[in-house]
C-alpha positions in Angstrom: 46.9 -47.4 -41.5 45.7 -46.7 -45.1 46.1 -43.1 -46.2 42.4 -42.5 -46.4 42.0 -43.5 -42.7 44.9 -41.3 -41.8 43.4 -38.3 -43.5 40.0 -39.0 -41.8 41.8 -39.2 -38.4 43.5 -35.9 -39.1 40.3 -34.2 -40.2 38.6 -35.4 -37.0 41.5 -34.1 -35.0 41.1 -30.6 -36.6 37.3 -30.6 -35.8 38.1 -31.6 -32.2 40.5 -28.7 -32.0 37.5 -26.4 -32.6 35.6 -28.1 -29.8 38.4 -27.9 -27.3 37.3 -25.3 -24.7 40.8 -23.9 -24.7 40.7 -23.2 -28.5 40.6 -19.5 -29.3 40.0 -18.5 -32.9 41.2 -15.1 -34.0 38.6 -12.7 -32.7 36.2 -10.7 -34.8 36.6 -7.0 -34.4 34.4 -6.0 -31.5 32.8 -3.4 -33.7 31.5 -6.1 -36.0 30.1 -8.2 -33.1 28.4 -5.3 -31.4 26.9 -4.1 -34.8 25.5 -7.6 -35.4 23.6 -7.2 -32.2 22.5 -3.7 -32.9 21.2 -4.7 -36.4 18.6 -6.9 -34.6 17.3 -3.9 -32.7 14.7 -1.9 -34.7 15.1 1.0 -32.3 18.9 1.3 -32.7 20.0 4.9 -32.6 22.1 6.2 -35.5 24.4 8.1 -33.1 25.2 4.8 -31.3 26.1 3.2 -34.6 28.4 6.0 -35.6 30.1 6.1 -32.2 30.6 2.3 -32.5 32.3 2.6 -35.8 34.5 5.4 -34.5 36.0 3.0 -32.0 38.0 1.3 -34.8 39.4 3.9 -37.2 40.9 1.4 -39.6 37.7 -0.5 -40.0 35.7 2.7 -40.3 38.0 3.8 -43.1 37.4 0.6 -45.0 33.7 0.9 -44.4 33.7 4.4 -45.9 35.8 3.1 -48.9 33.3 0.3 -49.5 30.2 2.6 -49.2 31.8 5.1 -51.5 32.6 2.4 -54.1 30.5 2.1 -57.4 28.6 -0.7 -55.8 26.9 1.6 -53.3 27.6 5.1 -54.4 25.0 7.5 -55.6 25.3 11.0 -57.1 26.4 12.5 -53.8 29.8 11.5 -52.3 30.0 10.0 -48.8 32.1 12.2 -46.5 31.2 11.0 -43.0 30.3 7.8 -41.1 26.8 9.3 -40.4 26.2 9.8 -44.1 27.3 6.2 -44.7 24.9 4.8 -42.1 22.0 6.9 -43.4 22.8 6.0 -47.0 22.8 2.2 -46.7 20.8 1.5 -43.5 21.7 -0.6 -40.5 21.3 -4.1 -41.9 23.3 -3.4 -45.0 25.9 -1.6 -42.9 26.3 -4.8 -40.9 27.1 -6.6 -44.1 29.6 -3.9 -45.1 31.3 -4.0 -41.7 31.8 -7.8 -41.9 33.1 -7.5 -45.4 35.5 -4.8 -44.3 36.6 -7.0 -41.4 37.4 -9.9 -43.7 39.2 -7.7 -46.2 41.3 -6.4 -43.4 42.3 -9.9 -42.5 41.1 -11.8 -39.4 43.3 -14.8 -40.0 47.0 -13.8 -40.3 48.5 -16.9 -42.0 51.5 -15.9 -44.1 52.2 -19.5 -45.2 48.7 -19.7 -46.7 48.3 -16.2 -48.0 47.4 -17.2 -51.5 44.8 -19.7 -50.4 43.4 -17.2 -47.9 43.0 -14.6 -50.7 41.2 -17.3 -52.8 38.8 -17.9 -49.9 38.2 -14.2 -49.5 37.6 -13.6 -53.2 35.3 -16.6 -53.4 33.3 -15.6 -50.3 33.0 -11.9 -51.3 31.8 -12.8 -54.8 29.3 -15.4 -53.5 28.0 -12.8 -51.0 27.1 -10.3 -53.7 25.5 -13.0 -55.9 23.5 -14.3 -52.9 22.2 -10.9 -52.2 20.8 -10.9 -55.8 19.4 -14.4 -55.5 17.7 -13.6 -52.2 16.2 -10.4 -53.6 14.7 -12.3 -56.5 13.4 -15.0 -54.2 11.6 -12.9 -51.6 14.3 -13.4 -49.0 16.2 -10.9 -46.9 19.1 -9.9 -49.2 21.3 -8.9 -46.3 20.9 -12.2 -44.5 21.9 -13.9 -47.7 24.8 -11.6 -48.1 26.2 -12.2 -44.6 25.7 -15.9 -44.7 27.4 -16.2 -48.1 30.2 -14.0 -46.9 30.9 -16.3 -44.0 29.9 -19.6 -45.5 33.4 -20.8 -46.2 35.0 -19.3 -43.1 35.5 -22.9 -42.0 38.3 -23.2 -44.6 40.1 -20.3 -42.9 39.5 -21.9 -39.5 40.9 -25.2 -40.6 43.9 -23.6 -42.1 44.4 -21.8 -38.8 44.4 -25.1 -37.0 46.7 -26.7 -39.6 49.2 -23.8 -39.1 49.2 -24.5 -35.3 50.2 -28.1 -36.0 52.7 -27.0 -38.6 54.5 -25.0 -35.9 54.8 -28.3 -34.0 56.2 -30.0 -37.1 52.9 -31.8 -37.8 50.3 -31.7 -40.6 50.8 -30.9 -44.2 48.0 -29.0 -46.1 48.2 -31.2 -49.2 47.4 -34.3 -47.1 44.2 -32.7 -45.8 43.0 -30.5 -48.6 40.7 -33.1 -50.2 39.2 -33.8 -46.8 38.5 -30.1 -46.2 35.4 -30.5 -48.3 34.0 -32.9 -45.8 34.8 -30.7 -42.8 34.4 -27.1 -43.9 30.7 -26.8 -43.4 30.9 -28.2 -39.9 33.9 -26.0 -39.2 32.1 -22.9 -40.5 29.2 -23.6 -38.1 31.5 -24.2 -35.1 33.5 -21.0 -35.8 30.3 -18.9 -36.3 29.1 -20.2 -32.9 32.4 -19.5 -31.2 32.1 -15.9 -32.5 28.5 -15.8 -31.1 27.0 -14.9 -34.4 23.2 -15.0 -34.9 21.7 -18.5 -34.8 20.2 -18.2 -38.3 23.7 -17.4 -39.7 25.3 -20.3 -37.9 22.5 -22.6 -39.3 23.0 -21.5 -42.9 26.8 -21.5 -43.0 26.8 -25.0 -41.5 24.4 -26.4 -44.1 25.2 -24.4 -47.3 25.8 -27.7 -49.2 22.9 -29.4 -47.5 20.2 -26.8 -47.3 17.6 -29.5 -46.6 19.2 -30.1 -43.2 18.4 -26.6 -41.9 16.0 -26.4 -38.9 13.6 -23.9 -40.5 12.2 -23.2 -43.9 13.6 -19.7 -44.0 17.1 -21.0 -43.2 16.7 -23.7 -45.9 15.8 -21.1 -48.5 18.7 -18.8 -47.5 21.1 -21.8 -47.6 19.8 -22.7 -51.0 20.5 -19.2 -52.2 24.0 -19.4 -50.8 24.4 -22.8 -52.6 23.4 -21.2 -55.9 25.7 -18.3 -55.3 28.5 -20.6 -54.3 28.3 -22.4 -57.7 27.9 -19.2 -59.8 31.0 -17.6 -58.3 33.0 -19.8 -60.6 31.6 -17.9 -63.5 33.7 -15.0 -62.3 36.9 -17.0 -61.7 36.4 -17.0 -57.9 36.8 -20.7 -57.2 38.9 -22.1 -54.3 41.7 -24.2 -55.6 44.1 -24.2 -52.7 46.8 -26.8 -52.4 48.6 -28.7 -55.1 49.1 -32.5 -55.4 52.3 -34.4 -55.9 52.1 -33.8 -59.7 51.8 -30.0 -59.3 48.0 -29.8 -60.0 45.6 -27.7 -58.0 43.3 -29.8 -55.8 39.9 -28.3 -56.3 37.4 -28.2 -53.4 34.0 -26.7 -52.5 32.2 -28.0 -55.6 28.4 -28.0 -55.6 27.0 -31.4 -56.8 24.6 -31.1 -59.7 21.8 -32.7 -57.7 22.3 -30.3 -54.9 22.3 -27.3 -57.2 19.2 -28.6 -59.0 17.4 -29.0 -55.6 18.4 -25.4 -54.5 17.1 -24.0 -57.8 13.8 -25.9 -57.5 13.3 -24.8 -53.9 13.7 -21.1 -54.9 12.0 -21.4 -58.3 15.2 -20.3 -60.1 14.6 -21.5 -63.7 17.1 -21.0 -66.6 15.6 -17.6 -67.4 15.8 -16.3 -63.9 19.3 -17.7 -63.5 20.5 -15.8 -66.6 18.9 -12.6 -65.2 20.8 -13.1 -61.9 24.0 -13.6 -63.8 23.4 -10.4 -65.9 22.9 -8.4 -62.7 25.9 -10.0 -61.1 28.1 -9.1 -64.1 27.2 -5.4 -63.5 28.3 -5.6 -59.9 31.1 -8.2 -59.4 33.9 -6.4 -61.4 33.5 -3.3 -59.1 33.4 -5.5 -56.0 36.6 -7.3 -56.8 38.5 -4.0 -57.3 37.3 -2.1 -54.3 
């Protein structure tokens, strides 16, 4: 069987792994899942939120660290979880909790640690840029942040599946890496659904390179914002390069086609002047983000 067909078969096998009822991805922290539900409740009580965070001391510590960083800090220091919740609000707190959960490491893959760090750096950078794009486009900044933070989680899920086969003496990453581009959107959607994340987030992460396929206009616009942020993350050296080929060169993935980027910018009205303004704002934030 030609190599291309072999790779396609392997990619299909990985996707089917996600669909297998017995497949269990690494679980999200229960705090993050419960907070995602609370964030949809306009009447959520601040005491309930604090008690929820207190259930996971390590995650709570990372949340305090992030809220106290230059990205969120104001003149007064944060000294308690209650202050953190009051300072940033519930929806932004949801974003921070998910960011903290990813920084703590959901997928423990020692063999792919460098690649996982690339995915995290790229996703985090994209999230902060997407927040800016959404704010400038009349969209919910926190929906854009969370969708961008999770948009490439499919790479992590696919790597997790590969690692399971590796243990059985099977698949090699360099054989699949180029095909990951064709699978990671779908994998992101499946993984988000397995985690029971909000439907709108599942929709966006599964179509962030194909925003026109989203079921609703709002989801299309948020996906377009993620698409723009995805591309702009490269300005900050946050690309995903991953595996190397037989000649020792990195195999780049996750590129945004020019036509797709143009369509996303047109949908949101992001002309050259607005794009430069977005980049200027991002340049004030991203360096602090990457060193938190």
